[in-house]
Chimera marker file (.cmm) of the C-alpha trace (Angstrom):
<marker_set name="trace">
<marker id="1" x="33.533" y="139.806" z="84.189" r="1" g="1" b="0" radius="0.5"/>
<marker id="2" x="31.601" y="143.064" z="84.451" r="1" g="1" b="0" radius="0.5"/>
<marker id="3" x="34.012" y="145.773" z="85.739" r="1" g="1" b="0" radius="0.5"/>
<marker id="4" x="31.210" y="147.530" z="87.651" r="1" g="1" b="0" radius="0.5"/>
<marker id="5" x="30.454" y="144.322" z="89.552" r="1" g="1" b="0" radius="0.5"/>
<marker id="6" x="34.132" y="143.949" z="90.447" r="1" g="1" b="0" radius="0.5"/>
<marker id="7" x="34.305" y="147.531" z="91.707" r="1" g="1" b="0" radius="0.5"/>
<marker id="8" x="31.156" y="147.054" z="93.753" r="1" g="1" b="0" radius="0.5"/>
<marker id="9" x="32.525" y="143.831" z="95.188" r="1" g="1" b="0" radius="0.5"/>
<marker id="10" x="35.714" y="145.510" z="96.354" r="1" g="1" b="0" radius="0.5"/>
<marker id="11" x="34.172" y="148.647" z="97.762" r="1" g="1" b="0" radius="0.5"/>
<marker id="12" x="31.123" y="147.538" z="99.725" r="1" g="1" b="0" radius="0.5"/>
<marker id="13" x="31.872" y="147.168" z="103.413" r="1" g="1" b="0" radius="0.5"/>
<marker id="14" x="35.564" y="146.711" z="102.580" r="1" g="1" b="0" radius="0.5"/>
<marker id="15" x="34.953" y="143.103" z="101.611" r="1" g="1" b="0" radius="0.5"/>
<marker id="16" x="36.795" y="141.194" z="98.899" r="1" g="1" b="0" radius="0.5"/>
<marker id="17" x="33.683" y="139.209" z="97.898" r="1" g="1" b="0" radius="0.5"/>
<marker id="18" x="29.927" y="139.381" z="98.206" r="1" g="1" b="0" radius="0.5"/>
<marker id="19" x="27.421" y="136.568" z="98.697" r="1" g="1" b="0" radius="0.5"/>
<marker id="20" x="23.995" y="137.912" z="97.724" r="1" g="1" b="0" radius="0.5"/>
<marker id="21" x="21.214" y="135.850" z="99.385" r="1" g="1" b="0" radius="0.5"/>
<marker id="22" x="18.412" y="138.300" z="98.584" r="1" g="1" b="0" radius="0.5"/>
<marker id="23" x="15.314" y="136.557" z="97.225" r="1" g="1" b="0" radius="0.5"/>
<marker id="24" x="16.305" y="133.086" z="98.492" r="1" g="1" b="0" radius="0.5"/>
<marker id="25" x="14.273" y="131.074" z="100.965" r="1" g="1" b="0" radius="0.5"/>
<marker id="26" x="15.853" y="129.950" z="104.233" r="1" g="1" b="0" radius="0.5"/>
<marker id="27" x="16.896" y="126.461" z="103.062" r="1" g="1" b="0" radius="0.5"/>
<marker id="28" x="18.621" y="127.734" z="99.911" r="1" g="1" b="0" radius="0.5"/>
<marker id="29" x="20.291" y="130.638" z="101.726" r="1" g="1" b="0" radius="0.5"/>
<marker id="30" x="21.641" y="128.388" z="104.479" r="1" g="1" b="0" radius="0.5"/>
<marker id="31" x="22.945" y="125.899" z="101.929" r="1" g="1" b="0" radius="0.5"/>
<marker id="32" x="24.647" y="128.735" z="99.988" r="1" g="1" b="0" radius="0.5"/>
<marker id="33" x="26.410" y="129.845" z="103.170" r="1" g="1" b="0" radius="0.5"/>
<marker id="34" x="27.461" y="126.294" z="104.041" r="1" g="1" b="0" radius="0.5"/>
<marker id="35" x="28.913" y="125.734" z="100.547" r="1" g="1" b="0" radius="0.5"/>
<marker id="36" x="30.776" y="129.080" z="100.656" r="1" g="1" b="0" radius="0.5"/>
<marker id="37" x="32.209" y="128.224" z="104.066" r="1" g="1" b="0" radius="0.5"/>
<marker id="38" x="33.276" y="124.766" z="102.901" r="1" g="1" b="0" radius="0.5"/>
<marker id="39" x="35.024" y="126.196" z="99.803" r="1" g="1" b="0" radius="0.5"/>
<marker id="40" x="36.886" y="128.800" z="101.882" r="1" g="1" b="0" radius="0.5"/>
<marker id="41" x="38.629" y="126.060" z="103.849" r="1" g="1" b="0" radius="0.5"/>
<marker id="42" x="40.912" y="125.576" z="100.844" r="1" g="1" b="0" radius="0.5"/>
<marker id="43" x="41.618" y="129.233" z="100.019" r="1" g="1" b="0" radius="0.5"/>
<marker id="44" x="43.513" y="132.101" z="101.535" r="1" g="1" b="0" radius="0.5"/>
<marker id="45" x="41.588" y="133.988" z="104.257" r="1" g="1" b="0" radius="0.5"/>
<marker id="46" x="39.199" y="136.498" z="102.709" r="1" g="1" b="0" radius="0.5"/>
<marker id="47" x="36.493" y="138.980" z="103.677" r="1" g="1" b="0" radius="0.5"/>
<marker id="48" x="32.939" y="138.439" z="102.442" r="1" g="1" b="0" radius="0.5"/>
<marker id="49" x="29.883" y="140.627" z="102.629" r="1" g="1" b="0" radius="0.5"/>
<marker id="50" x="26.730" y="138.545" z="102.969" r="1" g="1" b="0" radius="0.5"/>
<marker id="51" x="23.733" y="140.551" z="101.667" r="1" g="1" b="0" radius="0.5"/>
<marker id="52" x="20.247" y="139.699" z="103.000" r="1" g="1" b="0" radius="0.5"/>
<marker id="53" x="16.778" y="140.823" z="102.015" r="1" g="1" b="0" radius="0.5"/>
<marker id="54" x="15.555" y="143.715" z="104.221" r="1" g="1" b="0" radius="0.5"/>
<marker id="55" x="12.516" y="143.026" z="106.394" r="1" g="1" b="0" radius="0.5"/>
<marker id="56" x="9.166" y="143.446" z="104.627" r="1" g="1" b="0" radius="0.5"/>
<marker id="57" x="7.291" y="146.649" z="105.230" r="1" g="1" b="0" radius="0.5"/>
<marker id="58" x="5.275" y="146.292" z="108.388" r="1" g="1" b="0" radius="0.5"/>
<marker id="59" x="7.601" y="143.595" z="109.789" r="1" g="1" b="0" radius="0.5"/>
<marker id="60" x="7.919" y="139.900" z="109.295" r="1" g="1" b="0" radius="0.5"/>
<marker id="61" x="10.449" y="137.119" z="109.194" r="1" g="1" b="0" radius="0.5"/>
<marker id="62" x="13.893" y="137.659" z="107.747" r="1" g="1" b="0" radius="0.5"/>
<marker id="63" x="16.995" y="135.505" z="107.276" r="1" g="1" b="0" radius="0.5"/>
<marker id="64" x="19.064" y="137.702" z="109.631" r="1" g="1" b="0" radius="0.5"/>
<marker id="65" x="18.769" y="135.388" z="112.686" r="1" g="1" b="0" radius="0.5"/>
<marker id="66" x="19.001" y="132.001" z="110.989" r="1" g="1" b="0" radius="0.5"/>
<marker id="67" x="22.044" y="133.052" z="108.933" r="1" g="1" b="0" radius="0.5"/>
<marker id="68" x="23.539" y="134.757" z="111.986" r="1" g="1" b="0" radius="0.5"/>
<marker id="69" x="23.256" y="131.543" z="113.995" r="1" g="1" b="0" radius="0.5"/>
<marker id="70" x="24.921" y="129.579" z="111.197" r="1" g="1" b="0" radius="0.5"/>
<marker id="71" x="27.782" y="132.076" z="111.021" r="1" g="1" b="0" radius="0.5"/>
<marker id="72" x="28.198" y="132.174" z="114.800" r="1" g="1" b="0" radius="0.5"/>
<marker id="73" x="28.509" y="128.380" z="114.811" r="1" g="1" b="0" radius="0.5"/>
<marker id="74" x="31.160" y="128.627" z="112.079" r="1" g="1" b="0" radius="0.5"/>
<marker id="75" x="33.009" y="131.216" z="114.180" r="1" g="1" b="0" radius="0.5"/>
<marker id="76" x="32.972" y="128.910" z="117.210" r="1" g="1" b="0" radius="0.5"/>
<marker id="77" x="34.327" y="126.097" z="115.036" r="1" g="1" b="0" radius="0.5"/>
<marker id="78" x="37.248" y="128.250" z="113.845" r="1" g="1" b="0" radius="0.5"/>
<marker id="79" x="36.004" y="128.559" z="110.273" r="1" g="1" b="0" radius="0.5"/>
<marker id="80" x="35.654" y="132.341" z="110.637" r="1" g="1" b="0" radius="0.5"/>
<marker id="81" x="38.106" y="134.839" z="112.118" r="1" g="1" b="0" radius="0.5"/>
<marker id="82" x="35.657" y="137.741" z="112.017" r="1" g="1" b="0" radius="0.5"/>
<marker id="83" x="31.911" y="138.243" z="112.097" r="1" g="1" b="0" radius="0.5"/>
<marker id="84" x="29.877" y="141.431" z="112.383" r="1" g="1" b="0" radius="0.5"/>
<marker id="85" x="26.505" y="142.737" z="111.161" r="1" g="1" b="0" radius="0.5"/>
<marker id="86" x="26.620" y="145.309" z="108.355" r="1" g="1" b="0" radius="0.5"/>
<marker id="87" x="25.950" y="148.887" z="109.299" r="1" g="1" b="0" radius="0.5"/>
<marker id="88" x="22.433" y="150.006" z="108.343" r="1" g="1" b="0" radius="0.5"/>
<marker id="89" x="23.670" y="152.436" z="105.661" r="1" g="1" b="0" radius="0.5"/>
<marker id="90" x="25.405" y="149.557" z="103.857" r="1" g="1" b="0" radius="0.5"/>
<marker id="91" x="22.495" y="147.140" z="104.022" r="1" g="1" b="0" radius="0.5"/>
<marker id="92" x="21.136" y="144.099" z="105.841" r="1" g="1" b="0" radius="0.5"/>
<marker id="93" x="23.550" y="141.277" z="106.358" r="1" g="1" b="0" radius="0.5"/>
<marker id="94" x="26.957" y="140.362" z="107.705" r="1" g="1" b="0" radius="0.5"/>
<marker id="95" x="30.620" y="141.008" z="107.102" r="1" g="1" b="0" radius="0.5"/>
<marker id="96" x="32.782" y="137.939" z="107.725" r="1" g="1" b="0" radius="0.5"/>
<marker id="97" x="36.438" y="137.079" z="107.513" r="1" g="1" b="0" radius="0.5"/>
<marker id="98" x="37.162" y="133.453" z="106.755" r="1" g="1" b="0" radius="0.5"/>
<marker id="99" x="39.980" y="131.588" z="108.456" r="1" g="1" b="0" radius="0.5"/>
<marker id="100" x="40.860" y="129.807" z="105.237" r="1" g="1" b="0" radius="0.5"/>
<marker id="101" x="44.053" y="127.963" z="104.638" r="1" g="1" b="0" radius="0.5"/>
<marker id="102" x="47.227" y="129.872" z="105.312" r="1" g="1" b="0" radius="0.5"/>
<marker id="103" x="49.955" y="129.705" z="102.655" r="1" g="1" b="0" radius="0.5"/>
<marker id="104" x="52.174" y="127.444" z="104.839" r="1" g="1" b="0" radius="0.5"/>
<marker id="105" x="49.385" y="125.053" z="105.923" r="1" g="1" b="0" radius="0.5"/>
<marker id="106" x="49.932" y="121.540" z="104.660" r="1" g="1" b="0" radius="0.5"/>
<marker id="107" x="46.742" y="119.903" z="105.890" r="1" g="1" b="0" radius="0.5"/>
<link id1="1" id2="2" r="1" g="1" b="0" radius="0.2"/>
<link id1="2" id2="3" r="1" g="1" b="0" radius="0.2"/>
<link id1="3" id2="4" r="1" g="1" b="0" radius="0.2"/>
<link id1="4" id2="5" r="1" g="1" b="0" radius="0.2"/>
<link id1="5" id2="6" r="1" g="1" b="0" radius="0.2"/>
<link id1="6" id2="7" r="1" g="1" b="0" radius="0.2"/>
<link id1="7" id2="8" r="1" g="1" b="0" radius="0.2"/>
<link id1="8" id2="9" r="1" g="1" b="0" radius="0.2"/>
<link id1="9" id2="10" r="1" g="1" b="0" radius="0.2"/>
<link id1="10" id2="11" r="1" g="1" b="0" radius="0.2"/>
<link id1="11" id2="12" r="1" g="1" b="0" radius="0.2"/>
<link id1="12" id2="13" r="1" g="1" b="0" radius="0.2"/>
<link id1="13" id2="14" r="1" g="1" b="0" radius="0.2"/>
<link id1="14" id2="15" r="1" g="1" b="0" radius="0.2"/>
<link id1="15" id2="16" r="1" g="1" b="0" radius="0.2"/>
<link id1="16" id2="17" r="1" g="1" b="0" radius="0.2"/>
<link id1="17" id2="18" r="1" g="1" b="0" radius="0.2"/>
<link id1="18" id2="19" r="1" g="1" b="0" radius="0.2"/>
<link id1="19" id2="20" r="1" g="1" b="0" radius="0.2"/>
<link id1="20" id2="21" r="1" g="1" b="0" radius="0.2"/>
<link id1="21" id2="22" r="1" g="1" b="0" radius="0.2"/>
<link id1="22" id2="23" r="1" g="1" b="0" radius="0.2"/>
<link id1="23" id2="24" r="1" g="1" b="0" radius="0.2"/>
<link id1="24" id2="25" r="1" g="1" b="0" radius="0.2"/>
<link id1="25" id2="26" r="1" g="1" b="0" radius="0.2"/>
<link id1="26" id2="27" r="1" g="1" b="0" radius="0.2"/>
<link id1="27" id2="28" r="1" g="1" b="0" radius="0.2"/>
<link id1="28" id2="29" r="1" g="1" b="0" radius="0.2"/>
<link id1="29" id2="30" r="1" g="1" b="0" radius="0.2"/>
<link id1="30" id2="31" r="1" g="1" b="0" radius="0.2"/>
<link id1="31" id2="32" r="1" g="1" b="0" radius="0.2"/>
<link id1="32" id2="33" r="1" g="1" b="0" radius="0.2"/>
<link id1="33" id2="34" r="1" g="1" b="0" radius="0.2"/>
<link id1="34" id2="35" r="1" g="1" b="0" radius="0.2"/>
<link id1="35" id2="36" r="1" g="1" b="0" radius="0.2"/>
<link id1="36" id2="37" r="1" g="1" b="0" radius="0.2"/>
<link id1="37" id2="38" r="1" g="1" b="0" radius="0.2"/>
<link id1="38" id2="39" r="1" g="1" b="0" radius="0.2"/>
<link id1="39" id2="40" r="1" g="1" b="0" radius="0.2"/>
<link id1="40" id2="41" r="1" g="1" b="0" radius="0.2"/>
<link id1="41" id2="42" r="1" g="1" b="0" radius="0.2"/>
<link id1="42" id2="43" r="1" g="1" b="0" radius="0.2"/>
<link id1="43" id2="44" r="1" g="1" b="0" radius="0.2"/>
<link id1="44" id2="45" r="1" g="1" b="0" radius="0.2"/>
<link id1="45" id2="46" r="1" g="1" b="0" radius="0.2"/>
<link id1="46" id2="47" r="1" g="1" b="0" radius="0.2"/>
<link id1="47" id2="48" r="1" g="1" b="0" radius="0.2"/>
<link id1="48" id2="49" r="1" g="1" b="0" radius="0.2"/>
<link id1="49" id2="50" r="1" g="1" b="0" radius="0.2"/>
<link id1="50" id2="51" r="1" g="1" b="0" radius="0.2"/>
<link id1="51" id2="52" r="1" g="1" b="0" radius="0.2"/>
<link id1="52" id2="53" r="1" g="1" b="0" radius="0.2"/>
<link id1="53" id2="54" r="1" g="1" b="0" radius="0.2"/>
<link id1="54" id2="55" r="1" g="1" b="0" radius="0.2"/>
<link id1="55" id2="56" r="1" g="1" b="0" radius="0.2"/>
<link id1="56" id2="57" r="1" g="1" b="0" radius="0.2"/>
<link id1="57" id2="58" r="1" g="1" b="0" radius="0.2"/>
<link id1="58" id2="59" r="1" g="1" b="0" radius="0.2"/>
<link id1="59" id2="60" r="1" g="1" b="0" radius="0.2"/>
<link id1="60" id2="61" r="1" g="1" b="0" radius="0.2"/>
<link id1="61" id2="62" r="1" g="1" b="0" radius="0.2"/>
<link id1="62" id2="63" r="1" g="1" b="0" radius="0.2"/>
<link id1="63" id2="64" r="1" g="1" b="0" radius="0.2"/>
<link id1="64" id2="65" r="1" g="1" b="0" radius="0.2"/>
<link id1="65" id2="66" r="1" g="1" b="0" radius="0.2"/>
<link id1="66" id2="67" r="1" g="1" b="0" radius="0.2"/>
<link id1="67" id2="68" r="1" g="1" b="0" radius="0.2"/>
<link id1="68" id2="69" r="1" g="1" b="0" radius="0.2"/>
<link id1="69" id2="70" r="1" g="1" b="0" radius="0.2"/>
<link id1="70" id2="71" r="1" g="1" b="0" radius="0.2"/>
<link id1="71" id2="72" r="1" g="1" b="0" radius="0.2"/>
<link id1="72" id2="73" r="1" g="1" b="0" radius="0.2"/>
<link id1="73" id2="74" r="1" g="1" b="0" radius="0.2"/>
<link id1="74" id2="75" r="1" g="1" b="0" radius="0.2"/>
<link id1="75" id2="76" r="1" g="1" b="0" radius="0.2"/>
<link id1="76" id2="77" r="1" g="1" b="0" radius="0.2"/>
<link id1="77" id2="78" r="1" g="1" b="0" radius="0.2"/>
<link id1="78" id2="79" r="1" g="1" b="0" radius="0.2"/>
<link id1="79" id2="80" r="1" g="1" b="0" radius="0.2"/>
<link id1="80" id2="81" r="1" g="1" b="0" radius="0.2"/>
<link id1="81" id2="82" r="1" g="1" b="0" radius="0.2"/>
<link id1="82" id2="83" r="1" g="1" b="0" radius="0.2"/>
<link id1="83" id2="84" r="1" g="1" b="0" radius="0.2"/>
<link id1="84" id2="85" r="1" g="1" b="0" radius="0.2"/>
<link id1="85" id2="86" r="1" g="1" b="0" radius="0.2"/>
<link id1="86" id2="87" r="1" g="1" b="0" radius="0.2"/>
<link id1="87" id2="88" r="1" g="1" b="0" radius="0.2"/>
<link id1="88" id2="89" r="1" g="1" b="0" radius="0.2"/>
<link id1="89" id2="90" r="1" g="1" b="0" radius="0.2"/>
<link id1="90" id2="91" r="1" g="1" b="0" radius="0.2"/>
<link id1="91" id2="92" r="1" g="1" b="0" radius="0.2"/>
<link id1="92" id2="93" r="1" g="1" b="0" radius="0.2"/>
<link id1="93" id2="94" r="1" g="1" b="0" radius="0.2"/>
<link id1="94" id2="95" r="1" g="1" b="0" radius="0.2"/>
<link id1="95" id2="96" r="1" g="1" b="0" radius="0.2"/>
<link id1="96" id2="97" r="1" g="1" b="0" radius="0.2"/>
<link id1="97" id2="98" r="1" g="1" b="0" radius="0.2"/>
<link id1="98" id2="99" r="1" g="1" b="0" radius="0.2"/>
<link id1="99" id2="100" r="1" g="1" b="0" radius="0.2"/>
<link id1="100" id2="101" r="1" g="1" b="0" radius="0.2"/>
<link id1="101" id2="102" r="1" g="1" b="0" radius="0.2"/>
<link id1="102" id2="103" r="1" g="1" b="0" radius="0.2"/>
<link id1="103" id2="104" r="1" g="1" b="0" radius="0.2"/>
<link id1="104" id2="105" r="1" g="1" b="0" radius="0.2"/>
<link id1="105" id2="106" r="1" g="1" b="0" radius="0.2"/>
<link id1="106" id2="107" r="1" g="1" b="0" radius="0.2"/>
</marker_set>
């Protein structure tokens, strides 16, 4: 693994991992988030920075709202413990904390 990528992963927005959705269309981005959320059900809780493409110059559609709705639904279902938008100086996207599977969970 590239050491610079690991350092970036650990430093950006104090997240343990990063899911980069820049350049993806809505269907692929949503499916990437769903898969990531499904996989985290079987891991320890972790923090993830979700990076989105910034809005095009002059305005236009972005993935911020559709991905935000998907994450909010996951929060309501107990899949996420934390959800917040990234600060503008960090980028466009979200910081999440997955609920995951605690060490003592047996189910």
